[in-house]
C-alpha positions as CSV (number, residue, x, y, z in Angstrom):
1,M,-13.9,17.2,21.8
2,F,-14.3,17.1,18.0
3,K,-16.8,14.9,15.9
4,V,-15.8,12.8,13.0
5,V,-18.0,11.1,10.5
6,V,-16.4,8.3,8.4
7,D,-18.0,7.1,5.2
8,A,-18.3,3.2,5.4
9,T,-20.1,2.7,2.1
10,P,-17.1,0.6,0.8
11,V,-17.9,-2.1,3.3
12,L,-19.6,-5.0,1.5
13,P,-21.1,-8.2,2.7
14,R,-17.9,-9.9,1.7
15,P,-15.4,-7.1,2.5
16,S,-12.1,-6.9,0.7
17,G,-9.7,-4.2,-0.3
18,V,-11.0,-0.8,0.6
19,G,-13.8,-2.4,2.6
20,L,-11.2,-4.1,4.9
21,Y,-9.3,-0.9,5.3
22,V,-12.6,0.9,6.4
23,L,-13.5,-1.9,8.8
24,N,-10.2,-2.0,10.5
25,L,-9.9,1.8,10.6
26,L,-13.4,2.1,12.3
27,W,-12.5,-0.7,14.8
28,A,-9.3,1.1,15.8
29,L,-10.9,4.6,15.9
30,R,-13.7,3.3,18.1
31,S,-11.1,1.8,20.5
32,L,-9.4,5.2,20.8
33,Q,-12.4,7.4,21.6
34,A,-12.1,7.3,25.3
35,T,-8.5,8.4,25.3
36,E,-8.3,10.7,22.2
37,N,-11.2,13.1,23.0
38,F,-13.3,12.7,19.9
39,S,-16.6,11.1,18.8
40,L,-17.1,8.8,15.8
41,D,-20.2,8.5,13.7
42,I,-20.6,6.3,10.6
43,A,-22.3,7.0,7.3
44,Y,-23.5,4.3,4.9
45,Q,-25.2,4.4,1.5
46,P,-26.9,1.6,-0.3
47,S,-26.0,0.5,-3.7
48,L,-28.2,1.5,-6.5
49,K,-29.4,-2.1,-6.9
50,N,-30.4,-2.3,-3.2
51,W,-31.9,1.2,-3.2
52,L,-34.2,0.3,-6.1
53,R,-35.2,-2.8,-4.1
54,G,-35.9,-0.8,-1.0
55,N,-33.2,-2.7,0.8
56,L,-31.4,-0.2,3.1
57,A,-30.0,-2.8,5.5
58,L,-26.5,-2.5,6.8
59,P,-23.8,-5.1,6.0
60,E,-23.4,-7.4,9.0
61,A,-19.9,-6.2,9.7
62,L,-21.4,-2.6,10.4
63,S,-24.2,-3.8,12.7
64,V,-21.9,-3.8,15.8
65,Y,-21.7,0.0,15.7
66,E,-24.4,2.2,17.3
67,N,-23.9,5.6,15.6
68,V,-24.5,4.5,12.0
69,S,-26.8,6.5,9.8
70,V,-27.9,5.1,6.4
71,L,-28.3,7.8,4.0
72,P,-31.5,7.2,1.9
73,L,-29.9,7.9,-1.4
74,P,-27.7,5.5,-3.5
75,V,-24.0,6.2,-4.1
76,R,-24.5,7.1,-7.7
77,L,-27.2,9.6,-7.2
78,L,-25.4,11.3,-4.2
79,N,-22.2,11.5,-6.3
80,L,-24.3,13.3,-9.0
81,L,-25.8,15.7,-6.4
82,A,-22.2,16.3,-5.1
83,Q,-21.3,17.9,-8.4
84,V,-23.4,20.9,-7.4
85,P,-21.8,22.3,-4.2
86,K,-24.7,24.5,-3.3
87,N,-27.3,21.7,-3.5
88,P,-29.6,21.9,-0.4
89,V,-29.6,18.1,-0.1
90,L,-25.9,18.2,0.9
91,G,-26.5,20.7,3.6
92,Q,-29.4,18.5,5.0
93,L,-27.1,15.6,5.1
94,E,-24.4,17.6,7.0
95,H,-27.1,18.7,9.5
96,R,-28.2,15.0,9.8
97,F,-24.9,14.2,11.5
98,G,-25.1,17.1,13.9
99,Q,-22.6,19.3,11.9
100,P,-19.5,17.2,12.3
101,D,-16.1,18.8,12.5
102,I,-14.6,16.3,10.0
103,Y,-16.4,14.3,7.2
104,H,-14.0,11.6,5.9
105,G,-14.7,10.2,2.4
106,T,-13.0,6.8,2.2
107,N,-13.2,5.9,-1.5
108,Y,-11.7,8.6,-3.8
109,A,-14.5,11.0,-3.1
110,V,-15.8,13.3,-0.5
111,Y,-18.9,15.5,-0.5
112,P,-18.7,19.3,-0.5
113,C,-19.8,19.8,3.0
114,R,-20.4,23.5,3.8
115,R,-19.1,23.6,7.4
116,S,-17.3,20.3,8.0
117,Q,-13.7,19.9,7.1
118,R,-13.4,17.5,4.2
119,V,-11.0,14.6,4.1
120,M,-10.5,12.3,1.1
121,T,-8.7,9.0,1.0
122,I,-6.9,8.3,-2.2
123,Y,-5.3,4.8,-2.2
124,D,-3.3,4.8,-5.4
125,L,-3.4,6.3,-8.9
126,S,-3.5,3.1,-10.9
127,F,-6.2,4.6,-13.1
128,L,-3.8,7.2,-14.2
129,R,-0.4,5.4,-14.1
130,Y,-1.6,2.1,-15.5
131,P,-5.1,2.4,-17.0
132,E,-4.7,-0.8,-18.9
133,Y,-4.8,-2.6,-15.5
134,V,-8.1,-1.3,-14.3
135,T,-11.7,-1.5,-15.3
136,A,-13.5,1.1,-17.4
137,V,-15.4,2.2,-14.3
138,V,-12.2,2.8,-12.4
139,R,-10.7,4.7,-15.3
140,T,-13.4,7.2,-14.8
141,Y,-12.1,8.0,-11.3
142,S,-9.7,10.7,-12.6
143,Q,-12.5,13.2,-13.3
144,R,-14.3,12.6,-9.9
145,V,-11.0,12.8,-7.9
146,R,-10.0,16.1,-9.6
147,Q,-13.4,17.5,-9.0
148,C,-13.3,16.5,-5.3
149,L,-9.9,17.9,-4.8
150,G,-11.4,21.3,-5.6
151,W,-13.1,21.2,-2.2
152,T,-11.1,18.7,-0.2
153,D,-9.2,20.2,2.7
154,L,-6.9,17.1,3.2
155,V,-5.9,14.0,1.3
156,V,-5.1,10.8,3.2
157,T,-3.1,8.1,1.4
158,I,-1.5,4.9,2.4
159,S,2.1,5.0,1.4
160,E,4.9,7.4,0.5
161,S,4.7,5.9,-3.1
162,S,1.2,6.9,-3.5
163,K,1.9,10.3,-2.0
164,R,4.6,10.9,-4.7
165,D,2.1,9.9,-7.4
166,I,-0.6,12.2,-6.1
167,V,1.9,15.1,-6.0
168,E,3.1,14.3,-9.5
169,Y,-0.1,13.3,-11.4
170,M,-2.7,15.3,-9.5
171,G,-0.6,18.5,-8.6
172,V,-1.5,18.3,-4.9
173,S,0.8,20.1,-2.6
174,P,2.7,17.7,-0.4
175,E,1.6,19.7,2.7
176,R,-2.0,18.6,1.9
177,I,-1.3,14.9,2.0
178,W,-1.0,12.7,5.1
179,V,0.4,9.3,4.8
180,T,-1.3,6.7,7.1
181,P,0.2,3.2,6.6
182,L,-2.0,0.2,6.8
183,A,-1.6,-3.0,8.8
184,S,-2.4,-6.7,8.5
185,R,-5.9,-7.8,9.3
186,Y,-4.1,-10.3,11.7
187,A,-1.9,-7.7,13.4
188,D,-3.6,-7.0,16.6
189,D,-4.4,-10.4,18.0
190,T,-2.1,-13.2,16.6
191,Q,-3.1,-15.5,19.5
192,A,-6.7,-15.4,18.5
193,V,-5.7,-15.9,14.8
194,S,-3.7,-19.1,15.8
195,R,-6.8,-20.4,17.7
196,A,-9.0,-19.7,14.7
197,V,-6.6,-21.3,12.3
198,K,-6.5,-24.5,14.4
199,A,-10.3,-24.7,14.1
200,V,-10.3,-24.3,10.3
201,D,-11.8,-27.1,8.3
202,L,-11.7,-26.2,4.5
203,G,-13.6,-29.3,3.7
204,D,-12.5,-32.3,1.5
205,S,-12.4,-30.4,-1.8
206,R,-10.6,-27.4,-0.4
207,S,-8.2,-29.1,1.8
208,D,-6.8,-31.5,-0.8
209,P,-4.1,-28.9,-1.9
210,F,-2.7,-28.7,1.7
211,R,-2.4,-32.3,2.6
212,N,-0.3,-33.9,0.0
213,R,2.6,-31.5,-0.9
214,P,4.1,-28.2,0.0
215,Y,2.7,-25.1,-1.9
216,I,3.5,-21.7,-3.2
217,L,0.8,-19.3,-2.2
218,F,-0.7,-16.2,-3.8
219,V,-3.6,-14.2,-2.2
220,S,-5.4,-11.4,-3.9
221,T,-8.1,-10.6,-6.5
222,L,-7.4,-12.4,-9.8
223,E,-6.9,-9.4,-12.2
224,P,-4.1,-8.2,-14.7
225,R,-2.3,-5.8,-12.2
226,K,-1.5,-8.7,-9.9
227,N,0.7,-10.4,-12.5
228,V,-0.6,-13.9,-11.9
229,V,0.1,-15.2,-15.5
230,R,3.8,-14.6,-15.0
231,L,3.6,-16.3,-11.6
232,I,2.1,-19.3,-13.3
233,Q,4.9,-19.3,-15.9
234,A,7.5,-19.0,-13.1
235,F,5.9,-22.0,-11.4
236,D,6.1,-24.0,-14.7
237,Q,9.8,-23.2,-14.9
238,L,10.3,-24.5,-11.3
239,K,8.5,-27.7,-12.0
240,N,10.3,-28.3,-15.3
241,K,13.9,-27.2,-14.2
242,R,14.0,-27.7,-10.5
243,R,11.6,-30.5,-10.2
244,I,10.0,-29.1,-7.1
245,D,7.3,-31.1,-5.5
246,H,5.1,-27.9,-4.7
247,Q,1.7,-26.9,-5.8
248,L,0.6,-23.4,-6.7
249,V,-2.4,-22.2,-4.7
250,L,-4.2,-19.1,-5.8
251,V,-6.6,-17.6,-3.2
252,G,-8.9,-14.8,-4.3
253,Q,-12.1,-13.8,-6.1
254,K,-12.2,-13.5,-9.9
255,G,-11.7,-9.8,-10.8
256,W,-11.6,-7.8,-14.0
257,Q,-10.1,-9.6,-17.0
258,F,-9.5,-12.8,-15.0
259,E,-9.8,-15.0,-18.1
260,P,-6.1,-15.0,-19.2
261,I,-5.2,-16.4,-15.8
262,F,-7.4,-19.4,-16.2
263,E,-6.2,-19.7,-19.8
264,A,-2.6,-19.9,-18.5
265,I,-3.6,-22.6,-16.0
266,A,-5.2,-24.6,-18.7
267,A,-2.1,-24.3,-20.9
268,S,0.3,-25.3,-18.2
269,P,1.7,-28.8,-18.2
270,W,1.3,-28.7,-14.5
271,Q,-2.3,-27.5,-14.5
272,H,-3.2,-30.3,-12.1
273,H,-0.8,-28.9,-9.6
274,I,-2.4,-25.5,-9.6
275,R,-5.4,-24.8,-7.4
276,H,-7.8,-21.8,-7.2
277,L,-9.7,-21.2,-4.0
278,D,-12.3,-18.4,-4.2
279,Y,-13.3,-16.0,-1.3
280,L,-12.2,-17.4,2.1
281,S,-12.8,-16.3,5.6
282,D,-10.1,-14.5,7.5
283,A,-9.3,-17.7,9.4
284,E,-9.1,-19.8,6.2
285,V,-6.8,-17.3,4.6
286,A,-4.6,-17.3,7.7
287,Y,-4.5,-21.1,7.5
288,C,-3.2,-20.8,3.9
289,Y,-0.5,-18.3,4.9
290,K,0.7,-20.3,7.9
291,N,1.1,-23.5,5.9
292,A,2.6,-22.1,2.8
293,D,6.3,-22.7,1.9
294,V,6.5,-19.2,0.3
295,F,4.2,-16.3,-0.5
296,A,4.6,-14.9,-4.0
297,Y,3.1,-11.4,-4.7
298,P,4.6,-10.1,-8.0
299,S,2.1,-7.3,-8.4
300,L,2.9,-4.7,-11.0
301,Y,1.5,-1.8,-9.0
302,E,0.2,-1.4,-5.5
303,G,-0.9,1.6,-3.3
304,F,0.2,-0.4,-0.2
305,G,0.4,-4.2,-0.6
306,L,-1.5,-5.7,2.4
307,P,-1.0,-9.4,1.5
308,V,2.8,-8.9,2.0
309,L,2.3,-7.8,5.6
310,E,-0.4,-10.5,6.2
311,A,2.1,-13.1,5.1
312,M,4.8,-11.8,7.3
313,T,2.5,-11.4,10.3
314,L,1.7,-15.2,10.0
315,G,5.3,-16.4,9.5
316,C,5.4,-16.9,5.8
317,P,8.4,-15.8,3.8
318,V,7.7,-13.4,1.0
319,V,8.8,-12.8,-2.6
320,T,7.4,-9.7,-4.1
321,A,8.0,-7.0,-6.7
322,N,10.6,-4.2,-6.5
323,M,8.0,-1.6,-7.8
324,S,5.6,1.0,-6.3
325,S,4.9,0.8,-2.6
326,L,6.1,-2.8,-2.2
327,P,9.7,-2.2,-1.2
328,E,8.5,0.3,1.4
329,V,6.1,-2.2,2.9
330,A,8.5,-5.3,2.7
331,G,11.6,-3.5,4.0
332,N,14.6,-5.8,4.1
333,A,12.4,-8.8,5.0
334,A,11.5,-10.0,1.5
335,L,13.2,-10.9,-1.6
336,L,12.4,-8.2,-4.2
337,V,12.4,-9.0,-7.9
338,D,11.7,-7.4,-11.3
339,P,8.0,-8.5,-11.7
340,T,8.3,-8.4,-15.5
341,S,10.9,-11.1,-15.5
342,V,9.7,-14.7,-15.1
343,E,13.2,-15.9,-14.6
344,D,13.9,-13.6,-11.8
345,L,10.6,-14.6,-10.1
346,A,11.4,-18.3,-10.5
347,E,14.9,-17.9,-9.1
348,A,13.8,-15.9,-6.0
349,L,11.0,-18.5,-5.2
350,W,13.6,-21.3,-5.6
351,R,16.1,-19.5,-3.2
352,V,13.4,-19.6,-0.6
353,I,12.3,-23.1,-1.3
354,G,15.8,-24.6,-1.6
355,D,17.5,-22.9,1.2
356,R,15.9,-23.6,4.6
357,P,18.2,-21.3,6.7
358,L,17.4,-18.5,4.3
359,R,13.7,-19.2,4.7
360,Q,14.0,-19.2,8.5
361,A,15.8,-16.0,8.5
362,M,13.3,-14.4,6.2
363,I,10.5,-15.5,8.6
364,A,12.2,-13.9,11.5
365,K,12.7,-10.6,9.7
366,G,9.2,-10.7,8.5
367,Y,7.9,-10.8,12.0
368,Q,10.0,-7.8,12.9
369,Q,8.9,-5.9,9.8
370,A,5.2,-6.6,10.3
371,A,5.4,-5.6,14.0
372,Q,6.1,-2.1,12.9
373,F,2.6,-1.8,11.5
374,S,-0.7,-1.8,13.5
375,W,-4.3,-0.6,13.0
376,T,-3.9,1.4,16.2
377,R,-0.9,3.2,14.5
378,T,-3.1,3.8,11.4
379,A,-5.9,5.2,13.5
380,K,-3.5,7.6,15.4
381,S,-2.1,8.8,12.3
382,T,-5.5,9.4,10.9
383,L,-6.5,11.3,14.0
384,A,-3.4,13.4,13.6
385,A,-4.5,14.2,10.1
386,Y,-7.8,15.3,11.4
387,R,-6.4,17.5,14.1
388,S,-4.2,19.3,11.6
389,L,-7.4,20.8,10.2
390,L,-8.9,21.9,13.6
C-alpha cells in the first residue's frame, strides 16, 4: 500500500475551475481506496486574509473528509518557504503527514519534499501563450512553475493540447508528463442530477429568462479569454438578420476585465434580450443546460473546456472553438468554428437553431462523447501516474 497526500487548497467556499477539479478528483480517489490499495490524506492551507484573522476553518465541501490536515501557514508564506529547498519547516510538514509516498500539488506548484515523490498539476499555459488574457497575478506563474519543475518528479496535465504546450514552452520531457482528462461534474449520476433539476426554483427574477423564449447559453467566468464580446456580437447578428426569438443567457461570475462584456451588452440593440446570472448551484446550472436550445463556448484558449462536456452530458448541443484543447474534448459531437470570426460563430449557432434534425443528431452524439469521460477514469489515470514513480 502507498500513501498519497493531495493539496486541496484551491477548494473555495464557492468552488469553480481548479477547485471543482480537486473536489471531483478527491471524491473519485476516495471511492477507489478499497480496491486500489492506497491511502488518501488531504492538505489544506488558509488564504492570507483568513490566516491573519485566525480563521483556519475548512471549506464546507472538505468537511466530509476525515484525513484532512490544515497547515497553519498561509499559501503565500509557504510558497516563499518553498523557495528554500532545505528549509526545516518543509521537512516538518512532510513528517506531519507520516512521510507520504506521493505529495500532489494541484495548482501549478508543489513543495520540495525531501522523501516524498512530488507531482504537480499544470492545467494550461495561458500565462505564457496568451498573457493578455490573464491577470497580472497569473502572469507571475511562469517563474513559480519553472522553479517547481526543478524538483518535480512528474507533471500531470488535463489534455494532450496542454501537454504539447508544456513540452514546447517549458522544455519538459514528454515522458515526465501524464495526461489525465477531466469529466463533467454531472457525469457520474445523471439520474440524481435530473431529480435536482426538477426541484430547481430560480426565483422570479432569475426564472424570467427561461419562461418566455428559447435561449442560447454560455457558462463560464466572464473574462477576456472566454470571447464573450464576440458571442454578443454574433447574437446581435442573429437577431438582426435571422430574426431569431432567442435570448442570450450568460451564467458565470465576473472575472478579470469583465467590463468590456457589460459595455457590449449595453451597446447592443438587443440588450433587453441578454441576461447575466451570477454564481449558481450545480443543479441550477444543470437546469440552464437542459433547457437551452444551444450552448455556445467560443473560448480562445482552454486547458480542457469542462463546460463543453457538461452541456453534452445534459443533452445540450454545442458550438465551440476549433482551437487548443476544445476539438479534443468535443470530438465529432460539436460544431467547431473560428472563434475570431463573428460571422462563423453566428452561422454555426443558426445551423443548430434552424435545423431541428441536426440539433437532435448533435444531442445524441454529445451523449456518446461525454460518456467517454468520467471522474473514475480521471482518478484511475492519476493513480497510474502516481504508480509510475513507485
